SERO-4910 file (N, C-alpha, C, O; in steps of 0.05 Angstrom, whole numbers):
BEGIN
 pado doro    nc1    nc2    nc3   cac1   cac2   cac3    cc1    cc2    cc3    oc1    oc2    oc3
  Met    A    214    170   -181    189    161   -194    172    186   -199    169    203   -181
  Ala    A    162    188   -223    147    212   -231    117    207   -228    102    209   -248
  Phe    A    108    202   -204     79    198   -199     72    208   -171     85    202   -152
  Thr    A     52    225   -170     42    236   -145     13    230   -143     -3    239   -159
  Pro    A      4    215   -122    -24    209   -118    -39    235   -112    -28    254   -101
  Leu    A    -64    236   -119    -81    259   -113    -98    255    -88   -105    232    -81
  His    A   -105    276    -75   -124    277    -53   -115    257    -31    -93    260    -20
  Asp    A   -132    238    -23   -125    220     -1   -117    193    -11   -122    172      2
  Arg    A   -103    192    -33    -94    167    -44    -64    162    -37    -49    181    -32
  Val    A    -57    136    -36    -30    128    -27    -19    108    -47    -34     90    -56
  Leu    A      6    111    -54     20     92    -72     36     72    -54     51     81    -37
  Val    A     31     46    -58     42     26    -40     57      5    -56     49     -4    -77
  Arg    A     81     -3    -45     96    -26    -56     91    -50    -37     97    -48    -13
  Arg    A     82    -72    -48     77    -96    -31    103   -106    -19    124   -104    -31
  Val    A    101   -116      5    124   -129     19    120   -159     16     99   -169     24
  Glu    A    139   -172      3    136   -201     -2    138   -217     24    154   -210     42
  Gly    A    122   -238     26    121   -255     49    143   -277     48    159   -277     30
  Asp    A    142   -294     68    161   -316     69    156   -336     46    133   -340     38
  Glu    A    177   -349     37    175   -369     16    175   -397     27    173   -417     12
  Lys    A    178   -399     54    177   -425     67    157   -424     90    152   -403    102
  Thr    A    145   -447     96    128   -449    120    146   -452    144    170   -455    142
  Ser    A    133   -451    168    149   -453    193    161   -481    195    181   -485    209
  Gly    A    150   -501    180    161   -528    180    183   -532    160    194   -554    158
  Gly    A    188   -512    143    210   -513    124    201   -520     96    218   -523     78
  Leu    A    175   -524     91    166   -530     64    167   -504     47    159   -483     56
  Ile    A    175   -507     22    176   -485      4    149   -481     -9    137   -500    -19
  Ile    A    139   -456     -9    113   -450    -20    116   -442    -49    131   -423    -55
  Pro    A    103   -457    -68    105   -449    -96     91   -423   -102     72   -416    -88
  Glu    A     99   -409   -123     87   -384   -130     57   -386   -134     42   -368   -125
  Ser    A     47   -408   -145     19   -411   -151      2   -413   -125    -22   -407   -126
  Ala    A     14   -420   -103     -1   -424    -78      2   -400    -59    -12   -399    -39
  Lys    A     18   -381    -66     23   -358    -48     -1   -339    -50    -11   -334    -72
  Glu    A     -8   -328    -27    -28   -306    -27    -13   -280    -30     10   -278    -20
  Lys    A    -25   -261    -42    -13   -234    -44    -12   -223    -16    -31   -224     -1
  Pro    A     11   -212     -8     14   -201     19     -4   -177     23     -9   -161      5
  Ala    A    -13   -173     48    -29   -150     55    -13   -129     70    -24   -112     84
  Glu    A     14   -131     67     32   -111     79     46    -96     56     50   -107     35
  Gly    A     53    -72     62     67    -56     41     81    -33     53     78    -26     76
  Leu    A     97    -20     36    112      4     43    100     27     27     95     25      3
  Val    A     95     49     40     83     73     27    105     86     11    127     93     21
  Val    A    100     89    -15    120    100    -34    114    130    -37    133    146    -38
  Ala    A     89    138    -39     81    166    -42     53    171    -31     37    152    -31
  Val    A     48    195    -22     21    202    -11     11    227    -24     27    244    -33
  Gly    A    -15    229    -26    -27    254    -36    -27    275    -15    -18    271      7
  Ala    A    -38    298    -22    -39    321     -4    -60    318     18    -60    333     38
  Gly    A    -79    301     13   -101    297     32   -127    307     21   -128    324      3
  Ala    A   -149    295     31   -176    303     22   -183    331     33   -168    341     50
  Lys    A   -204    343     23   -213    369     34   -240    365     48   -256    348     40
  Asp    A   -243    379     70   -268    378     85   -289    396     72   -284    407     51
  Asp    A   -312    399     84   -334    414     73   -327    444     70   -339    458     54
  Asp    A   -308    454     86   -300    482     85   -277    486     65   -268    509     62
  Gly    A   -267    465     53   -245    467     34   -218    465     46   -198    469     33
  Glu    A   -217    459     72   -191    457     86   -180    428     82   -196    409     82
  Arg    A   -154    426     79   -141    400     76   -142    384    102   -138    394    124
  Ile    A   -148    358     99   -147    340    122   -120    326    120   -114    313    100
  Ala    A   -104    328    140    -77    317    140    -77    287    138    -95    274    149
  Met    A    -58    276    123    -56    247    120    -44    235    145    -26    247    157
  Asp    A    -53    211    152    -42    197    176    -17    180    169     -2    173    187
  Val    A    -13    175    143     11    159    135     30    177    120     22    198    109
  Lys    A     55    168    119     75    184    104     93    164     89     92    140     94
  Glu    A    109    175     71    128    158     56    145    142     75    155    153     95
  Gly    A    149    117     68    167    100     85    152     84    106    164     65    117
  Asp    A    127     90    112    112     75    132    106     47    122    100     43     98
  Lys    A    108     27    140    101      0    133     72     -3    143     65      2    166
  Ile    A     54    -12    124     26    -12    130     13    -39    126     25    -57    114
  Leu    A    -11    -42    137    -27    -66    134    -53    -57    120    -65    -37    128
  Phe    A    -61    -71     99    -85    -63     84   -102    -88     78    -92   -111     81
  Gly    A   -126    -84     70   -145   -106     64   -136   -122     40   -122   -112     22
  Lys    A   -144   -147     39   -136   -166     18   -144   -156     -9   -129   -160    -28
  Trp    A   -166   -143    -12   -176   -134    -38   -174   -104    -42   -186    -93    -59
  Ser    A   -158    -91    -25   -155    -62    -27   -138    -53    -50   -120    -68    -59
  Gly    A   -144    -30    -60   -127    -17    -80   -130    -27   -108   -144    -47   -114
  Thr    A   -117    -13   -126   -117    -19   -155    -88    -24   -163    -71     -7   -157
  Glu    A    -83    -46   -176    -55    -52   -185    -48    -36   -209    -64    -34   -228
  Ile    A    -25    -23   -208    -15     -8   -231     15    -15   -235     28    -26   -217
  Thr    A     25     -9   -259     53    -14   -265     66     12   -272     57     26   -291
  Leu    A     86     20   -257    101     45   -262    131     38   -265    142     25   -247
  Glu    A    142     46   -287    170     40   -292    177     11   -289    198      4   -278
  Gly    A    159     -7   -297    164    -35   -296    159    -48   -269    164    -72   -265
  Glu    A    150    -33   -249    146    -43   -222    116    -44   -216    102    -24   -221
  Glu    A    106    -66   -205     78    -68   -198     74    -56   -170     87    -63   -151
  Leu    A     55    -37   -170     49    -22   -145     19    -22   -141      4    -30   -159
  Leu    A     10    -13   -118    -18     -9   -112    -24     20   -107     -8     34    -95
  Ile    A    -47     29   -116    -56     56   -108    -83     52    -94   -101     38   -104
  Met    A    -85     64    -70   -109     60    -54   -116     85    -39    -99    103    -36
  Lys    A   -140     87    -29   -148    109    -12   -136    104     16   -132     81     24
  Glu    A   -131    125     30   -120    122     57   -139    106     75   -130     92     93
  Ser    A   -165    108     70   -185     94     87   -183     63     83   -193     48    100
  Asp    A   -170     54     62   -166     25     58   -144     14     75   -141    -11     78
  Ile    A   -128     32     87   -105     23    104   -116     18    132   -129     35    144
  Met    A   -109     -6    142   -119    -14    169   -101     -4    192   -111      1    214
  Gly    A    -75     -1    186    -57      9    207    -29     11    197    -21      1    176
  Ile    A    -13     23    214     16     26    209     30      6    227     25      5    251
  Ile    A     49     -9    216     64    -29    231     89    -16    241    105     -4    226
  Ala    A     93    -17    268    116     -4    280    141    -20    278    162    -12    287
***
């Protein structure tokens, strides 16, 4: 993929949730919520502090993350829908 986020931004691919409830009911597309989990596809070099030094990113490519429901901006790259967000929008890394 020919896209590199700048500064403290992260490119994320959503991880799709279950299509059935625990009771076995199939959830239609119109009723599904967008998942708040994703895989980090690419990361920027990090923001700069007041002295111009880079602040290292806490996430890396391949990390599975949890982010806020309204976080990020949806973009389409090479026909795939992805999210680009600031690292501060990420709540945590799922082990």
